[in-house]
C-alpha positions, 0 to 999 in steps of 0.5 A: 709299690714303695721298695724296702728301706733300709735306715742307717739307725736300725744297723745297730741293733736295739740296746737292751738294759739288764742288770750286769754281774757286778755292783755296777749296774751299767749295759756294758761291762767296766772295771773299776778296780783298775783305773785307766791311766789315760783318763783326766784326773777328775774322771780317775777321781769318780772312779776311786770315789765310787770304789770308797762307795761300794767298799763302805755300803759292803762293810754297811750290810753288816750293820742290820741297824741302818736299814731303819727307815722314817718313825723306825719301821724297817726299810726294807720289807721282809716280804719273800715276792711282789705276791706277798707284798699287802698294804702294810709293805707300802713306802718300803723297799723290796730287794731284788737279785740281780739274776732273778731280774734278768731271768724274769724281765730277759726283754730288758729294763726299763731305763728308769729301772737301772738308773736307779739302781746305778745311782743307788747301787743296789737292785731294790724298789719302792714299794708304792700302794700305786702299784699294788692297787696296780697289781690287785686289779689284775688279781681282780680280773682273774679271780672276782670271788677272792676279792670281792670283800676287799674290794666294794667300791672298786671298778675292775678294768681288764685294760690300763692306760698308765698316764702322768707325770715325766719321771713319775714311775710308770714304766717301773711300775709296769716292769713290776706288774710283769715280773708279779705276773710271771711269778703267778704263771701267766702269759706276758708278752711285754713290750718294753720299747714300743717306741721301737715298733715305730722307728728304724728297720726295714718297711715297705707296705703289704700289697694285700693289706695296704700295710707297713711291714717291718721284718726285722722288728716283727723277728725281735718281738718275737725271740724276746717273747720266747724267751721267758715263755718257751716253756708254756707255749710249748703246752698250748696248741695253735687253734687258728688253722688259716695260712699266714700270709708271707712278706717280702724279707729283709734284704731277700726279697718276695719268695717266689711261687708262695704267698702264704705259710700252712699251720697244721692241726696240732701245732704248738704256739712254740713252733709258730713263733720259731717259724717267724724267728727263722723265717723273715718272710713270715715274721710279721704275719706270724706277730700278727697271728699271735695276737689272734692267738693270745685271745684264745688261751684259756689255760693259763691268765694271759697279759699283753704288757706295752711300754712307751705306748703313746708311740703307737698313737703318733706318727712313726719315722718312716715316710713314703714318697710321694713326689720326687722332693716329697714325702708322706709321713706314716702314723703308728697305726699303718704299721702292720705289727701295731695295728694289730696290737694298739686296740684295747677294745676287747676282752682281754688283759691289757695294759700300756704305759706313756712314756713321755721321756720317748714321745713325738707328739702331743696325744689327745685325752680320748685315743682311739681304740681306748676304753674311756675309763682305761686311763689311769693317773700314775701320782708322782712321790708323796711326802711319806714315800718320798721321806722313805726314799730319801732315807734309802738313799741315806743309806745308800750314801747317795747323801751325806749325813752331815748335811742331811735333815728333814728340813733339807730334804723337803727343800728338795721334795718341793723343789722338784714336785716330787720328781724322782729323778730330779729328787734323785740327783739333787739330793747328793748336792744337798747343803747345810 
């Protein structure tokens, strides 16, 4: 049996992107009020420009007449929650609060969302019709009679794979879906960084299953799941009482004379998850058992949401020594946790989003363990959405008023082919 290996890249904790408490939405606190004299003049000028922009935006917030989208429509929706959004709110912006995002999405925010908040200096996101369609799909799954009259000819999917071009908003839509589901009182298992399950950390082959265990990742997954769902898990009892096989602990080896963890009747899911967090030998086994338990929960809707889902269909970072000078790459399906959660061939609600920015290999069109009709293509910005986005960036002073025109923003839209990231990068350089 291959002994456990510790990769240097895993010694540092997986970075979680959150919304900071100031208007500078960075992963690390930064003091903009006191420029560092050791910085080059250009960097100091950038800090000064940002301070001035923050000051002007604070003044703009006192003038509601600026919050106007094309054709006189409101730039920001008045809807109080994602649940209350309707088709009439499409192509408008929904305002979040920093505290609300950190509370509802404690696992962390997708990088695209963080960058959008940083550049625009406001925690607001575009309400896209593609997101509303995704949300309403799962609404129909949970309550078919309520939506049957308004959904003639609409195919309802319990399993969805969000695919589409680079930077078209898949990860943001998935995070918004999780936010909405948790507002509705659902139990959501959210993985914002699926790649972390296949890269870095401590790994070894379990002698009983033949699969590769990653106990460090397992403990982090359980910690993240507990952050928002603790109150729910304390009310949900375990329904499977088979012993959970133990594995090798990270850095502590195997337990002597103990190879399983007993689960007694009356044990709550909260206790099960806590055991996996506190006992490194049980972490992977608890994650696998949790997947089975989620399928048996009937007291509330359960949603499994996986970002960077494509990383589970190609090779991981891990390698198995075959000879003295050769190694065999280990496929993601050989990892115990991925093997437990990857399949969509079941009756549970599950959505996965492809992240082409973290792609580690080209995937075939028909994915194993995924229904043939599960893939949904997520579009780039439409012309109408792009128009709203450009007016929003103008409102947020990302674009200078003297150079803004319909002809100019359309040039950038067609140049970027509706790619949101490229548009945001090009718009500040708009010329007359």
